[in-house]
Each structure stands twice: as C-alpha cells, then as structure tokens.
N, C-alpha and C positions, 0 to 999 in steps of 0.2 A: 524164753530170748535169752541164750545164751549170754555172758558176760565176762571177759575174759579181760583182768585189769591191776596195775600194781595199786595198792594202797601203801603210803608209804607213812609210818608212823614215826620213825624216829632217824634221827642222821646224823649221830654225835660219833664221833669216835673219842675213847675214855674217861673225857671229863662231860659231861653235858651243858650246855649253855642256856642263856636264857630264852635262844631262840631255839635250840635244838634239841630235843630226847637223847635219849642214849638209844641204841636202835631199836627196830620194828621194824615187818614188812611184810604185810600182804598181799598173798598173792591168789586172786579169786579166779577159779576157772570152772565154768559151767558148774556154776550152781555148789562147787567147791572149794574148800578155802585151806592154803598152805601159810602158816605161820612160820614165818621163817626168822629165828636172833633176836629174840623175843627180852631187851635190854631191860633194865627196872625202870617204872612208870608203864610199859608195855600197857597196862594193864586200861591208866586211864586214857593213853591216847584212842585206842580204842574207842574206849568211851567216845571221846571227841572227834571224831575220823565216819560214827555209824555202822562202829564193828561191834558182831555179839558173838557171845563164847559158842554162839550154836553155829553161827558160818565157819569153825573148824573144824576141821577134818585130820589134818596133819601139822604137827609143829617139828621142821626141821633145826637144828641149831647148828653150825658151824664148828664149835670150837668154846671151852670150857673158858672164856676170860668174861669178866662183867657186866663189861658194855653192851655184849652177845646174848648176857643166859640169865643174868641176874631177875628177871620179870619170870621167869618160868615157874616161880612159885607163886606168884601173885596170879598167872594165867589159870595154873593147873587149878588151884584152887576154884576162880571164877567158872570153872568146865563143870566141879562139880555141885558148886551151890548153887547156877542155875540150871541142874539134871539135863546138860546137852544128852539128846537121845538116842545121839548115835557116836557110838565108836570112835577114840581116837584116837591113831596111831604117833608116838614121838621116836625119831629119829638122833640120833647125835654119838659123836668118836666115842668106840667102844674103852678108849682107856679113858674114857673120864666120865663112868659109870657111878665113881663115887658121888661124882659130884652131883650128879644128875639125880640121886639117890637124895644128897641134901637137899636138895634142892625141892624135890618133889615132898617129901617129908621134913619142908623147916619147922611146920607148926600144926598144932591137932586141927583135925577138921573133920568131917564126914566126906568118905570120897560112894560116890553113886554113879559114875562113869568110869566106864570098862580102859583103861590106857594104857596100852599098846605099848612094852617097849622096844625098840626095833633098831639098835646100837651101831655104826660103821665100823667095821672093821677090813674094809679093802674094797678097791674102785670099783664100780660096776651096778649091777638093775639095783635096787633097792622095793619097789614094789611099782606091779603092773596092773592096770588097771584101763577100762574101759575107754577111757578119756584121755590118758596118761602114761608114760612109762618115767619115774622116777629113777636116777642116777646117782650118785655121786663120784666122786674125786679126788685125792688127796692135794692139797693145795702147802708149800711152804713157810712155817710161820712157826716163832720161839713153841707151843705147845701145838699136839695134834689137830690139825684141822681139814675140814672137808667142806665144798662147793658142791651145791644140787646143779640139776637138768631136769628141765619139764618138757617132755617129748610127747606130742601127739604123734599117734598113728597116723602113717600115709594113708590117703581115702585118693576117691575117686571125682573126676569131676567130667560132667558128659559133654558134649560138643555137636549142640543142635545141629550144624550144617554138613557135622557125618550120618546123624539120625536121619537127616532128611536125605541126603545121595543113597541109602540103601531101603525109601522108604517103610523106615518105622517111623509111630510113633502111639497114639491116644495110650493103652494098656499095657502094648509090646515094651515102650520103655519098659515102665518098672518090672515086666519080666526078662528080660536082657540085663537088668541092671543084681536081680537074683540070682540069675540061673546061670550068667557069664555065657551065655551066648543064644541066638535066636534064628533061627534057618539058613544055619551054616554060617553066620556074620557073629564074629565074638566082641565081645564087650570089650577088646584093646581097640579094636577097631573103630570103634562109637566115642572115645573116651581117654582122657591121659590123666597119670599118676599127679593128686595134688597133696603136696608133700606136705607134712603136717606141721604146724605149729611149734616154735623151742623157744623156752625162758628158759634162763641160765643163770644163776647167782654167785657169786664173786665174791666175798667175804677176807678176810685179815692173811696175805698174802704176801712172798716173795712172786718176780716170773720163774713159771716154771712149768712143766710140760702140761700140768692138770689145768692151770687156767687157758690154757690155749686149746685141751680138748673142750673144756665147759665152753667155749665162746666159739666155737665152730660155728656158724653159720646161724646163730640164735637170731632169733625174728626179737628180742629183749634181751640185755644183757645189762642186769644190774651189776656193776662193780667195786670195791673201794676201790676210792682214792687218796688217804688221806694225806698225802703232802704234795706238795707244789716241786715242780720239776726240777728247781732249785737248791733244794735237798733230798736229795734220789741218795745221798749217802745215806742221810736220816732214816730212809727209807727201808735198804734197804738192810740197816743195823737191825730196825726194829720189825724189820716182816710185811714189810708192806710194798706198797704201788703210790706214785706218781697218778696223777693226770693224765699227763703224757703218754708214761707206760699202759693206764688203763685204755688209752683212746688208741694209740696204734695193734696194741692185743682186739679192739672192735674191728677196727680197719684191717688189717692183716683175716680176720676170723667173718670177713664180713656180713657183719654184723646188723641192721636194721635202723633200731632203736637202742640208744645206748644214757645208761641212768648212772652217772655220778652220785657216788654218797660218801659217807662216811668220812667224814671231813675234818679236819685237825682244828681244835681251838684257835692254833695261835695265824688262823688266816681270818682277816675281818672282810673280805672281797669277794666272795662265790664267784663272780665271774670272771676270775683269772684262772677259775677253773675249765670250762669254755672257752676261752684264748686260748689256753696250752692244748687244750684238746682236740681244738681247730685246728691249730699249728700242725700236733703232730697228724695231723692229712685225715681225721677222720669224719667224713661230707654226710654222714647219715643224720638222720632224726639225731635229738638230745640233750638231754632235759637233765639239768642239775638239780638234784633230788632237794626235796624240802620238804620237812613235817606237813604232815596232813597231806600232799598231795595225793593227787589222783592219774597214772599213767595207763593209757588203754595201748595194751597189749596190738601192735599193730594186724590188723589185720589181713591175710590172706588172698 
C-alpha cells in the first residue's frame, strides 16, 4: 500500500527552542524517502519519529546555513553505520560543495554505502524516476538557495460509464489500457487524464519567481514563514517570508494543503501564524507545523 506523507522532524529557524528542533522534513513517497534540510539534531528526531536510516533514498539541502544542514554529518554517518542496502543521493547548491565535503567527512567513520553527490547549479530537473520527477528552482536568500518540487507523472482514470457505453468489459478493459485502442475505440474515449500529485518545498527566501514556480498547483506546499506580517521589513532584509506572504503565494498558486514552518523564536503564539494566513485569503487545508507531526499528502 502506497504511503505519501510528510514527517516533520524540526521547525525552528536559526535557534532551536525547548519545543522546536532545528529543521528536518521527511517526505515518504510510495516506499521512497526524501529527507529535506537536516539541521542539527535530525538523527535524534528521526529516532523519536520512527524514521530509520533505511528509509532514506535522497537528501535535499536548500542551502548551507547551519539550521538547514548541520545534521548532515550525523545522518550520513548513520546511513553508513546501519549499512543501508541501497544507494543514497544528495542534492545541494553547487556553490556549497566545500561545506558538503566538510560535513560528510567531519569525523572518522567507515563508509559502507554508496552516497552519490548531485550538486544543483541551475533550475530544472534533477532526477526522473518511475514514481516522480524532482526539480529545483533558485530562491532569493543571502546565500545560494534552491527549493525542490516532486511531481508524479500524469496517469489515466478509467471511466466505467464510458466502458459500458462501448460494451467493453472483463479482460478487454486491461487490453485497451495496454494497447491504447480496441475494436476502433481509443483509450481516450473511455478514460481521462489523472493529474499526478505535486509536492513543493520552499525554505529560506524572499518573494521571487522561484517561489511561485515551485508552489504552482501543488497538492502540498511546505514553506517557511519565519516572521509575522508586522515584521515584513525584517523578513525582507534577512531573506525570509512572513505568514501572510507565504499564504498569499499558496492562495494564488491553487495549493491544496499549506504547511507553514521555520518559525522565529521571537513568537510564542503559533496560532497567530494561522490567523495571518487566513487573513491573507488562503482557504485550503492549513497546518502550522510542530515537531514530530505527520501530514498526509492530499489524496487525488
């Protein structure tokens, strides 16, 4: 049975708090796992959330600020300690190659797993699998930063009433799906396109074209909202978004489920992020992220 869900490992920006660990997000996607932005403490948060090193197939780092990457050393060593039986691929900004290497080899350990380094240097596809295409888009932050997007290939939905109208039943249903036509009836006549699911991950950034490109039509958008709207100048100066800005992006992009995260320690009431997101006009599903929560990707 396929499982598509977001496991939130940490939600703090810059400084962890008593209740919020540094960043860390695992996307489970049909038996594969993509770990985004493993900040300090991610390995322990994985244990608390029931996430094993064996669950990881890819690691995607948006940028090399510590709250998004200091956990890399521990996660990589854990992958090797547990002798994960499959290769793991790491994506990260190419300009941070030296940071990645320092974290990968921060201390002595024995490498037992093939870890493929796949740095990101431009917008576009990074990987194409049967289950999804992984794309990256440049964001606007004081250091080079990329957001990521997971897109399932479009499929087809068979329409029983159309089959019945053409007298197609039993083994012939499988035949028309495999062959594309049957006795002069095309597959298009008895089915419709089922759009693939889309997941977007946007961390530290100001508003920019990349934010909108990543969010467009997403079933789930995980996006930073470091500041509240009254601190918009601070957000712009430091390369971040406010709750209202993030929600407006989701509203305009037709996002189905918005997950706000990466909160500044200056705010004590997480409910205010929800209030400002709703005030910005977003009326879809909304989650204010907290550590160790699980959020299902909306069903098709």
